[in-house]
VMD Tcl script that draws the C-alpha trace (Angstrom):
set ca {
  {-21.19 27.24 -57.04}
  {-17.69 26.86 -58.50}
  {-16.03 23.53 -59.18}
  {-13.21 24.28 -56.67}
  {-15.57 24.58 -53.70}
  {-14.66 22.69 -50.49}
  {-18.27 21.51 -50.00}
  {-19.26 18.08 -51.27}
  {-22.98 17.68 -51.70}
  {-24.60 14.40 -50.76}
  {-28.17 13.10 -50.88}
  {-28.65 13.45 -47.12}
  {-26.94 16.71 -46.49}
  {-23.65 18.55 -46.74}
  {-20.29 17.10 -45.67}
  {-17.39 19.42 -45.09}
  {-14.00 18.22 -46.27}
  {-10.76 20.18 -45.99}
  {-9.14 21.19 -49.21}
  {-6.03 19.18 -50.06}
  {-2.89 20.40 -51.73}
  {-1.61 18.65 -54.76}
  {1.45 16.50 -54.10}
  {4.23 17.58 -56.40}
  {7.79 16.24 -56.72}
  {9.03 19.45 -55.07}
  {6.87 18.81 -51.98}
  {8.08 15.20 -51.68}
  {11.69 16.30 -52.00}
  {11.21 18.94 -49.30}
  {9.66 16.41 -46.88}
  {12.54 14.00 -47.42}
  {15.04 16.76 -46.66}
  {13.16 17.57 -43.41}
  {13.21 13.91 -42.29}
  {16.95 13.73 -43.01}
  {17.60 16.83 -40.93}
  {15.49 15.44 -38.04}
  {17.47 12.20 -38.01}
  {20.76 14.11 -38.09}
  {19.59 16.13 -35.07}
  {18.69 12.99 -33.18}
  {14.92 13.49 -33.19}
  {14.27 9.89 -34.19}
  {16.44 8.49 -31.42}
  {14.57 6.82 -28.59}
  {15.11 8.23 -25.09}
  {17.37 6.29 -22.80}
  {15.52 3.84 -20.56}
  {16.17 2.78 -16.96}
  {15.59 -0.85 -17.97}
  {18.34 -3.23 -16.90}
  {18.68 -6.67 -18.39}
  {18.75 -8.84 -15.27}
  {20.28 -11.83 -17.08}
  {23.27 -9.72 -18.16}
  {24.21 -8.67 -14.65}
  {27.36 -10.23 -13.12}
  {26.66 -13.30 -11.06}
  {27.90 -11.70 -7.82}
  {25.26 -8.99 -8.30}
  {22.50 -11.25 -9.60}
  {22.62 -13.92 -6.88}
  {21.78 -11.62 -3.91}
  {18.94 -10.07 -5.90}
  {17.53 -13.49 -6.79}
  {17.77 -14.54 -3.16}
  {15.96 -11.41 -1.99}
  {13.23 -11.75 -4.62}
  {12.71 -15.38 -3.66}
  {12.46 -14.49 0.02}
  {9.91 -11.74 -0.67}
  {7.87 -14.07 -2.88}
  {7.76 -16.79 -0.23}
  {6.82 -14.29 2.46}
  {4.05 -12.93 0.23}
  {2.62 -16.37 -0.50}
  {2.83 -17.32 3.15}
  {0.92 -14.18 4.15}
  {-1.76 -14.81 1.51}
  {-2.19 -18.41 2.65}
  {-2.52 -17.33 6.27}
  {-5.01 -14.62 5.35}
  {-7.13 -17.13 3.41}
  {-7.08 -19.54 6.36}
  {-8.20 -16.82 8.77}
  {-11.08 -15.85 6.46}
  {-12.17 -19.51 6.17}
  {-12.07 -20.05 9.95}
  {-14.10 -16.91 10.55}
  {-16.70 -18.01 8.03}
  {-17.04 -21.40 9.69}
  {-17.45 -19.89 13.15}
  {-19.91 -17.24 12.03}
  {-22.10 -19.62 10.01}
  {-21.78 -23.21 11.31}
  {-23.37 -26.00 9.31}
  {-27.02 -26.34 10.31}
  {-28.00 -29.67 11.92}
  {-31.64 -30.63 11.87}
  {-32.88 -31.07 15.42}
  {-34.14 -34.50 16.51}
  {-36.11 -34.83 19.73}
  {-35.92 -37.69 22.21}
  {-38.73 -40.23 21.65}
  {-41.54 -40.57 24.21}
  {-40.98 -43.38 26.70}
  {-44.52 -44.68 26.14}
  {-43.56 -45.38 22.55}
  {-41.25 -48.16 23.77}
  {-44.36 -50.08 24.94}
  {-46.71 -49.12 22.16}
  {-44.29 -49.60 19.25}
  {-40.89 -50.91 20.35}
  {-39.35 -50.99 16.82}
  {-40.34 -47.34 16.15}
  {-38.98 -46.35 19.55}
  {-35.63 -47.95 18.72}
  {-35.51 -46.13 15.38}
  {-36.32 -42.72 16.85}
  {-33.96 -43.26 19.78}
  {-31.08 -44.10 17.40}
  {-31.82 -40.98 15.36}
  {-31.71 -38.92 18.54}
  {-28.36 -40.49 19.53}
  {-26.95 -39.72 16.08}
  {-28.15 -36.14 16.38}
  {-26.46 -35.71 19.76}
  {-23.22 -37.09 18.36}
  {-23.32 -34.60 15.48}
  {-23.97 -31.71 17.86}
  {-21.06 -32.74 20.10}
  {-18.74 -33.16 17.11}
  {-19.69 -29.74 15.76}
  {-19.09 -28.14 19.14}
  {-15.63 -29.67 19.38}
  {-14.83 -28.61 15.82}
  {-15.96 -25.04 16.57}
  {-13.74 -24.93 19.64}
  {-10.79 -26.22 17.58}
  {-11.49 -23.63 14.85}
  {-11.66 -20.85 17.41}
  {-8.35 -21.92 18.90}
  {-6.69 -22.16 15.48}
  {-8.13 -18.78 14.51}
  {-6.56 -17.17 17.59}
  {-3.22 -18.79 16.74}
  {-3.41 -17.70 13.09}
  {-4.30 -14.13 14.02}
  {-1.45 -13.99 16.53}
  {0.93 -15.33 13.86}
  {-0.30 -12.78 11.32}
  {0.14 -9.95 13.82}
  {3.67 -11.11 14.64}
  {4.61 -11.18 10.97}
  {3.20 -7.68 10.46}
  {5.19 -6.41 13.44}
  {8.33 -8.08 12.11}
  {7.83 -6.45 8.69}
  {7.28 -3.08 10.40}
  {10.50 -3.46 12.37}
  {12.47 -4.40 9.26}
  {11.26 -1.26 7.47}
  {12.21 0.85 10.48}
  {15.68 -0.72 10.63}
  {16.23 -0.04 6.94}
  {15.44 3.62 7.55}
  {17.63 3.59 10.70}
  {14.79 4.90 12.87}
  {15.41 4.69 16.62}
  {13.26 1.95 18.17}
  {12.90 3.91 21.40}
  {11.23 6.78 19.55}
  {8.89 4.32 17.83}
  {7.87 2.77 21.15}
  {7.31 6.21 22.66}
  {5.05 7.18 19.77}
  {3.12 3.91 20.04}
  {2.57 4.42 23.78}
  {1.36 7.98 23.19}
  {-1.22 6.85 20.65}
  {-2.38 4.08 23.00}
  {-2.81 6.49 25.90}
  {-4.67 8.98 23.70}
  {-7.08 6.31 22.44}
  {-5.86 6.70 18.87}
  {-4.20 3.31 18.39}
  {-7.52 1.54 17.79}
  {-8.34 4.04 15.01}
  {-5.13 4.18 12.97}
  {-2.98 1.41 14.46}
  {-3.51 -1.04 11.58}
  {-2.70 1.61 8.98}
  {0.50 2.65 10.75}
  {1.58 -0.95 11.28}
  {1.24 -1.92 7.62}
  {2.26 1.35 6.01}
  {5.67 1.92 4.45}
  {5.96 5.22 6.37}
  {4.38 3.96 9.59}
  {7.54 4.27 11.69}
  {8.14 7.83 10.40}
  {4.57 8.80 11.31}
  {4.91 7.36 14.84}
  {8.09 9.32 15.50}
  {6.50 12.50 14.15}
  {3.32 12.11 16.21}
  {5.40 11.62 19.35}
  {6.48 15.25 18.96}
  {3.19 16.74 17.74}
  {0.66 16.58 20.59}
  {-1.80 18.80 18.71}
  {-1.94 16.28 15.86}
  {-2.49 13.44 18.33}
  {-5.29 15.40 19.97}
  {-6.82 16.02 16.55}
  {-6.73 12.29 15.76}
  {-8.35 11.47 19.09}
  {-11.32 13.75 18.36}
  {-11.93 12.60 14.78}
  {-14.02 9.57 13.79}
  {-11.97 6.70 12.40}
  {-12.42 7.36 8.69}
  {-11.50 11.04 9.10}
  {-8.56 10.15 11.33}
  {-7.23 7.90 8.58}
  {-7.70 10.67 6.01}
  {-5.88 13.15 8.26}
  {-3.03 10.70 8.70}
  {-2.77 10.08 4.97}
  {-3.14 13.67 3.74}
  {-1.42 15.68 6.46}
  {0.77 13.62 8.77}
  {2.46 11.48 6.10}
  {3.93 14.43 4.19}
  {5.15 16.07 7.39}
  {6.63 12.87 8.75}
  {8.53 12.04 5.58}
  {9.68 15.56 4.70}
  {13.44 16.02 4.68}
  {14.63 18.18 7.53}
  {16.32 21.38 6.46}
  {19.12 22.90 8.55}
  {17.79 25.71 10.72}
  {21.13 27.52 11.14}
  {22.03 30.06 8.42}
  {25.12 29.34 6.28}
  {28.40 30.89 7.45}
  {29.30 34.25 5.90}
  {31.29 34.05 2.68}
  {34.52 35.98 2.65}
  {35.11 38.25 -0.32}
  {38.61 39.43 -1.17}
  {38.75 43.18 -0.67}
  {41.45 45.87 -0.80}
  {44.68 44.69 0.76}
  {46.60 46.66 3.30}
  {43.65 48.18 5.15}
  {43.97 45.85 8.12}
  {40.21 46.17 8.78}
  {37.26 43.82 8.38}
  {33.95 45.09 7.07}
  {30.58 43.61 6.16}
  {28.85 44.70 3.00}
  {25.09 45.22 2.55}
  {24.62 41.55 1.55}
  {26.14 40.25 4.78}
  {29.44 39.15 3.32}
  {32.69 39.75 5.21}
  {35.16 41.90 3.35}
  {38.83 41.90 4.34}
}
mol new
graphics top color blue
foreach p $ca { graphics top sphere $p radius 0.5 }
foreach p [lrange $ca 0 end-1] q [lrange $ca 1 end] { graphics top cylinder $p $q radius 0.2 }
display resetview
């Protein structure tokens, strides 16, 4: 095998290595010229970014943004705190702390062993007090849970209404769509998704005018109804409406002096 072969032999086999060209001063000079040309053509320039330095904005622009960000942050933290409280209350109601049962002592024990009777009777009284306290605490937790869930629902509805107002969606159309879903038995399947979704109001308005889609949702199981809403209804509800009327005919200057109006094969009016 020749000395210029591209195969390098090793003890454990053959390793292929690509042949390399010798670096000469002419090659280096050519590469430098190419880099200079690229820089002159702007190839090394970084693309413009949409980044805006918030601190460099004028104060009259920065203050409202800061206020809005602060409001959104507080609302987010409030919602998280409420959500955590609801989860904790549910856990307490579903799995109350176990209290070891203590039975009332036998009345004969009061004669046979008065001191033991007093001890057992006190243990029974303590047990009853713990049971009563736990019952009252459970009732208080249930009441607080109902209040917290009502508060959470109200905040979700308020957020939904704010999004609808920002999009200038008629509230009457939203209410009509909500009533239609309730009557069709669909609200319990997709109501939470619509309420919390950014496009929820759009989807309600759309469904109010598409009875076939509402019927489809009513016949699907919940998980498929949610998929149908996400994959089909959302795109239709948020699609921009295109004008149905054709554009007016464009007049094209024709031969003067004829006094007649004609239409060419493309539908344009020719004077």
